[in-house]
C-alpha positions in Angstrom: -37.8 16.9 -79.3 -39.9 19.1 -77.1 -38.3 21.1 -74.3 -38.6 19.9 -70.7 -41.2 21.7 -68.6 -38.4 22.0 -66.1 -35.8 23.5 -68.4 -36.1 26.9 -66.8 -35.0 25.5 -63.4 -31.7 27.2 -62.5 -28.7 25.3 -61.3 -28.4 25.4 -57.5 -25.0 26.4 -56.0 -23.0 23.5 -54.6 -23.3 23.0 -50.9 -20.4 24.7 -49.2 -19.6 21.8 -46.9 -20.6 18.7 -49.0 -19.0 20.4 -52.0 -15.6 20.2 -50.2 -16.0 16.5 -49.9 -16.8 16.2 -53.6 -13.7 18.3 -54.6 -11.5 16.2 -52.3 -12.7 12.9 -53.8 -12.0 14.2 -57.3 -8.4 15.2 -56.5 -5.9 12.5 -57.5 -3.1 13.9 -55.4 -1.6 11.5 -52.8 -1.0 14.5 -50.5 -4.6 15.5 -50.3 -6.1 16.1 -46.8 -9.9 16.4 -46.0 -10.5 18.9 -43.2 -14.0 19.7 -44.4 -16.8 17.4 -43.4 -17.2 16.6 -39.7 -16.8 12.8 -39.5 -14.5 11.1 -37.1 -11.3 9.5 -38.4 -8.7 7.4 -36.5 -5.0 8.1 -36.4 -4.6 6.5 -39.8 -7.2 8.8 -41.2 -9.7 5.9 -41.6 -13.4 5.9 -40.6 -14.3 3.5 -37.8 -17.3 1.7 -36.4 -17.5 1.8 -32.6 -17.1 -1.5 -30.8 -20.3 -0.9 -28.9 -22.1 -0.6 -32.2 -20.6 -3.8 -33.6 -21.7 -5.6 -30.5 -25.2 -4.1 -30.8 -25.4 -5.2 -34.4 -24.4 -8.7 -33.5 -27.1 -8.9 -30.8 -29.8 -7.6 -33.2 -28.7 -10.0 -36.0 -28.9 -12.9 -33.6 -32.4 -12.0 -32.3 -34.6 -13.7 -34.8 -37.7 -12.4 -33.0 -37.0 -8.9 -34.3 -39.0 -8.0 -37.4 -38.7 -5.2 -40.0 -42.2 -3.8 -39.6 -43.1 -0.1 -39.9 -42.3 2.0 -36.8 -45.0 4.2 -35.2 -45.0 7.7 -36.5 -43.1 9.0 -33.4 -40.4 6.2 -33.7 -39.1 3.2 -31.8 -40.4 3.0 -28.3 -37.2 1.7 -26.7 -35.2 4.5 -28.4 -37.7 7.2 -27.4 -37.6 6.0 -23.8 -33.8 6.2 -23.7 -33.0 9.3 -25.8 -34.6 12.0 -23.5 -32.7 10.6 -20.5 -29.4 10.8 -22.4 -29.7 14.6 -22.8 -31.9 15.6 -19.9 -30.5 13.1 -17.4 -32.2 10.1 -15.9 -33.1 12.0 -12.8 -34.5 15.0 -14.7 -37.9 16.0 -13.3 -39.2 16.5 -16.9 -38.2 12.9 -17.7 -39.7 11.4 -14.6 -42.9 13.4 -14.8 -43.5 12.7 -18.5 -43.3 16.3 -19.5 -41.2 15.7 -22.7 -42.8 15.2 -26.1 -40.2 13.3 -28.2 -40.2 12.0 -31.7 -37.4 10.1 -33.6 -36.0 12.1 -36.5 -33.7 12.0 -39.5 -30.7 12.9 -37.3 -30.3 16.5 -36.0 -31.2 18.1 -39.3 -34.5 16.4 -39.4 -35.1 17.3 -35.7 -34.5 20.9 -36.5 -36.8 20.8 -39.5 -39.6 19.3 -37.4 -39.1 22.0 -34.8 -39.2 24.7 -37.4 -42.5 23.4 -38.8 -43.9 23.3 -35.3 -42.8 26.8 -34.6 -44.2 28.0 -37.9 -47.6 26.5 -36.9 -47.9 27.9 -33.4 -45.5 30.9 -33.4 -45.9 32.0 -37.0 -44.7 35.6 -36.5 -41.7 34.9 -34.4 -38.3 35.8 -35.6 -35.6 33.1 -35.3 -32.3 34.4 -33.8 -29.2 32.3 -34.8 -25.6 32.9 -33.8 -23.2 34.6 -36.2 -21.4 32.4 -37.3 -23.3 29.2 -37.2 -23.7 25.8 -39.0 -24.3 26.5 -42.6 -27.7 24.8 -42.7 -29.4 26.6 -39.8 -30.8 29.6 -41.6 -32.1 27.5 -44.5 -33.9 25.0 -42.3 -36.0 27.7 -40.6 -36.5 29.8 -43.7 -37.9 26.7 -45.6 -40.5 26.5 -42.9 -41.6 30.1 -43.7 -39.8 31.7 -40.7 -37.6 34.8 -40.8 -34.1 34.5 -39.4 -31.9 37.0 -37.8 -28.5 36.8 -36.2 -27.0 37.6 -32.8 -23.3 38.3 -32.2 -21.3 35.4 -31.0 -17.6 35.5 -31.8 -15.2 38.4 -31.2 -12.1 39.1 -33.5 -9.8 37.3 -31.0 -11.9 34.1 -31.3 -13.5 34.5 -27.9 -17.2 34.7 -27.0 -18.6 38.1 -27.8 -20.7 38.0 -24.6 -20.9 41.2 -22.6 -18.6 43.6 -20.7 -18.2 43.2 -17.0 -16.7 45.7 -14.6 -16.2 45.8 -10.8 -18.9 47.3 -8.6 -18.1 50.4 -6.6 -16.7 49.6 -3.2 -19.6 51.4 -1.5 -22.2 49.3 -3.1 -23.4 46.6 -0.6 -23.8 43.4 -2.7 -22.6 39.9 -2.8 -22.1 40.3 -6.5 -18.7 41.5 -7.4 -19.3 42.5 -10.9 -21.9 44.5 -12.9 -22.6 43.7 -16.5 -23.0 46.0 -19.4 -24.9 44.3 -22.2 -22.8 43.9 -25.3 -22.5 41.4 -28.1 -24.6 38.3 -27.6 -26.3 39.4 -24.5 -27.3 42.8 -26.0 -28.7 41.2 -29.1 -30.7 38.6 -27.3 -32.0 41.2 -24.8 -33.1 43.4 -27.6 -35.1 40.7 -29.3 -38.9 41.0 -29.2 -40.6 38.9 -26.5 -41.5 35.5 -27.8 -38.6 35.3 -30.3 -37.0 32.0 -31.1 -33.4 31.6 -29.9 -31.3 28.8 -31.5 -28.5 27.8 -29.1 -25.7 25.3 -29.6 -25.8 22.9 -26.6 -22.1 22.2 -26.7 -19.1 22.4 -29.1 -20.5 25.4 -31.1 -20.2 24.8 -34.8 -18.1 26.2 -36.5 -16.2 28.0 -33.7 -15.7 25.4 -30.9 -16.3 28.4 -28.5 -18.9 27.7 -25.8 -20.3 29.9 -22.9 -19.0 29.0 -19.4 -21.5 27.7 -16.8 -21.8 31.2 -15.4 -22.5 32.7 -18.8 -25.1 30.0 -19.5 -26.9 31.3 -16.3 -26.8 34.8 -17.6 -28.2 33.6 -21.0 -31.0 31.8 -19.1 -31.9 35.0 -17.3 -32.2 36.8 -20.7 -34.2 33.9 -22.2 -36.6 33.9 -19.3 -37.1 37.7 -19.4 -37.6 37.6 -23.2 -40.0 34.7 -22.9 -38.1 33.1 -25.7 -38.8 30.0 -27.6 -35.7 28.0 -27.0 -34.1 25.5 -29.5 -31.0 23.7 -28.3 -29.2 22.0 -31.2 -27.2 19.0 -29.9 -24.8 17.4 -32.3 -21.8 16.6 -30.1 -22.9 15.4 -26.7 -20.2 13.2 -25.3 -17.9 13.8 -28.3 -17.0 17.3 -27.2 -15.3 16.6 -23.9 -15.8 12.8 -23.6 -18.3 13.3 -20.8 -22.0 12.9 -21.6 -23.2 14.8 -18.5 -20.7 17.6 -18.8 -21.6 18.2 -22.5 -25.3 18.3 -21.5 -24.8 21.1 -18.9 -26.7 23.8 -20.7 -29.8 21.8 -21.5 -29.9 20.3 -18.0 -29.5 23.7 -16.3 -32.2 25.3 -18.4 -34.6 22.4 -18.0 -33.9 20.9 -14.6 -32.8 23.9 -12.6 -34.6 26.7 -14.2 -37.6 24.7 -15.3 -37.7 26.5 -18.7 -39.6 25.1 -21.6 -37.3 24.2 -24.5 -36.8 22.2 -27.6 -33.8 20.0 -27.8 -32.5 18.3 -31.0 -30.3 15.3 -30.8 -28.0 13.7 -33.4 -26.3 10.3 -33.0 -24.1 10.8 -36.0 -21.0 12.0 -34.3 -21.2 10.4 -30.8 -22.2 7.0 -32.2 -20.5 7.2 -35.6 -23.9 6.5 -37.2 -23.6 9.0 -39.9 -25.4 7.0 -42.6 -28.1 5.8 -40.3 -29.5 9.3 -39.8 -30.7 8.8 -36.2 -31.8 11.7 -34.0 -34.6 13.0 -32.0 -36.6 16.2 -31.2 -37.5 16.7 -27.5 -39.9 19.4 -26.4 -39.9 19.9 -22.6 -43.0 21.6 -21.3 -44.7 22.4 -18.0 -47.1 19.5 -17.6 -47.8 16.0 -18.9 -51.1 17.0 -20.6 -49.4 19.7 -22.7 -46.6 17.2 -23.6 -49.3 14.8 -24.9 -50.9 17.5 -27.0 -47.5 18.6 -28.4 -46.7 15.1 -29.3 -49.9 14.7 -31.2 -49.0 17.7 -33.3 -45.4 16.6 -33.9 -46.9 13.3 -35.2 -49.1 15.4 -37.5 -46.0 17.1 -38.9 -44.1 13.8 -39.4 -46.9 11.9 -41.1 -47.1 13.9 -44.3 -43.3 14.6 -44.3 -41.9 11.1 -44.2 -44.6 9.0 -42.5 -42.4 7.2 -40.0 -38.7 7.0 -39.2 -36.0 4.4 -39.9 -35.6 1.3 -37.7 -32.1 -0.1 -37.7 -30.1 2.8 -36.3 -32.7 3.4 -33.6 -32.3 -0.2 -32.5 -28.6 0.2 -32.4 -28.8 3.3 -30.1 -31.5 1.7 -27.9 -29.5 -1.5 -27.5 -26.3 0.3 -26.4 -28.0 2.8 -24.1 -30.3 0.2 -22.6 -27.4 -2.1 -21.5 -25.0 -1.0 -18.8 -22.0 -2.8 -20.1 -22.4 -1.4 -23.7 -23.1 2.0 -22.3 -19.8 1.9 -20.4 -18.0 0.8 -23.5 -19.7 3.6 -25.5 -18.5 6.2 -22.9 -15.0 4.9 -23.1 -15.0 5.1 -26.8 -16.4 8.6 -26.6 -13.5 9.6 -24.3 -11.0 8.0 -26.6 -12.3 10.0 -29.6 -12.5 13.2 -27.7 -9.0 12.8 -26.4 -7.6 12.2 -29.9 -9.1 15.4 -31.1 -7.7 17.3 -28.1 -4.3 15.8 -28.8 -4.4 16.8 -32.5 -5.3 20.4 -31.5 -2.2 20.5 -29.4 -0.1 18.8 -32.0 -1.1 21.3 -34.7 -0.4 24.3 -32.4 3.0 22.8 -31.5 3.8 22.2 -35.1 2.9 25.8 -36.0 5.0 27.1 -33.2 8.0 25.0 -34.1 8.1 26.5 -37.6 7.3 30.0 -36.3 4.2 30.3 -38.4 2.7 33.8 -38.0 -0.9 34.1 -36.6 -3.6 34.3 -39.3 -4.1 38.1 -38.9 -3.4 41.1 -36.6 -6.1 40.1 -34.1 -4.0 37.2 -32.9 -0.6 37.0 -31.1 -0.5 33.1 -31.2 -2.4 30.0 -32.2 -3.7 29.2 -28.7 -7.2 29.8 -29.8 -7.1 26.4 -31.5 -6.5 24.6 -28.2 -9.0 26.7 -26.2 -11.8 25.5 -28.5 -13.6 22.2 -28.1 -15.3 19.7 -30.3 -14.8 18.5 -33.8 -14.0 21.8 -35.4 -11.2 24.4 -35.1 -12.1 27.9 -36.3 -8.6 28.8 -37.3 -9.0 32.5 -38.3 -7.6 31.7 -41.8 -9.2 33.9 -44.6 -10.8 32.7 -47.8 -7.5 33.7 -49.6 -5.5 31.5 -47.2 -8.0 28.6 -47.7 -7.7 28.9 -51.5 -3.9 28.5 -51.2 -4.3 25.5 -49.0 -6.6 23.8 -51.5 -5.1 24.9 -54.8 -1.5 24.5 -53.9 -1.4 22.0 -51.1 -4.5 19.8 -51.7 -5.8 20.6 -48.2 -9.6 20.9 -48.3 -11.6 23.0 -45.8 -14.5 25.3 -45.8 -13.7 28.9 -46.9 -14.3 30.4 -43.5 -11.2 28.6 -42.2 -13.0 25.9 -40.3 -10.9 22.7 -39.9 -12.4 19.3 -39.0 -9.8 18.2 -36.5 -10.7 14.6 -37.1 -8.9 14.9 -40.4 -5.6 15.8 -38.6 -3.4 12.9 -37.6 0.2 12.3 -36.6 1.2 11.6 -40.2 -0.1 14.8 -41.7 -0.1 17.4 -38.9 3.3 18.8 -39.9 2.4 19.0 -43.6 -0.8 20.9 -42.6 1.2 23.3 -40.5 3.8 23.9 -43.2 1.0 24.6 -45.7 -0.7 27.0 -43.3 2.5 28.9 -43.0 2.9 29.1 -46.7 -0.7 30.2 -47.2 -0.2 33.1 -44.7 3.2 34.3 -45.8 2.5 34.0 -49.5 -0.8 35.8 -49.2 0.9 38.6 -47.3 3.2 39.2 -50.2 0.3 39.8 -52.7 
């Protein structure tokens, strides 16, 4: 038999996140816990379909006038009409004035890839600055488009935002501003980037840390972005899921676009906040200065999509458009978002309380407690556990998480939270003895 012409292809390493799920599935232990992949689970550890989605599916199924024809390259018209308003706000000047070029995408990952291709075409020499740490796929997405990626500081050793140092102004200085700022960390790195660089920012519920800038810090970031004339990419995976409030979770995007009138790209994913993981529904929005430019940008986005996957999927877009286009279903969706967000918040507190009850030592010398878990928001907790700790959790206790100590809090529930806490204590204390 002749050898395959592809025999020299090397085996790719397993995906660090999806590989966790595969290992979990292969483990026969009844004690196993999956804290790896970010997908919502209820208090019994089961996946759910939102009630608003079930109702939308019923309405779609009963409407026999709906066909299964190809969508236009840019996507479903009703979905596109609704999705920009979800993130920018219905009263956004950019929405009202038609200054947003928007295409439906294969969830947030697809939206990022389209944005990367667009940047590669029209800003080919620009470096892409991504937070350290970040979602494991960010660098690869932009690099596959031929772009060079760099990092900016984001997290300090105490699990706070590595932002900048502030100090009081001298009393003799006449100013309404009470503090001066010395660029450090994130601000220093962004300020030092060449003009025209690409800044990838997490809209809300930073992945993997759950640590977000405050509104005042976002304003400072906007100042730097404007001064650096940066190309802005806001990656939005958790709107509404983070705090249970769609508007609150969209603060950063709405401030930059609506109050500062900055041009920006905004990706959207409806995986987490609609539970439509397998439907792969998302969008890429590019807000610009005028309607004519938006039309030209849209034409080029369509030119990217056509040879990539021709046109997007239909069913999930109909689901989102049906819910968001109906006031009663939207109200139900918002209630379900709040319920999911509240459960995650409750599990953060339950885990910290369980750790405190058994006097579990903090993960390392940078911490005096486990309070950083409750100060974070969104699906993930960045625990501070080391790779060694995580190996003990998996190999001894059948608890699966990524090796950087990121827990998907959706995998924590009332029946396993104490088991997880006990395992964490064992991992920390046993590792300290080695």
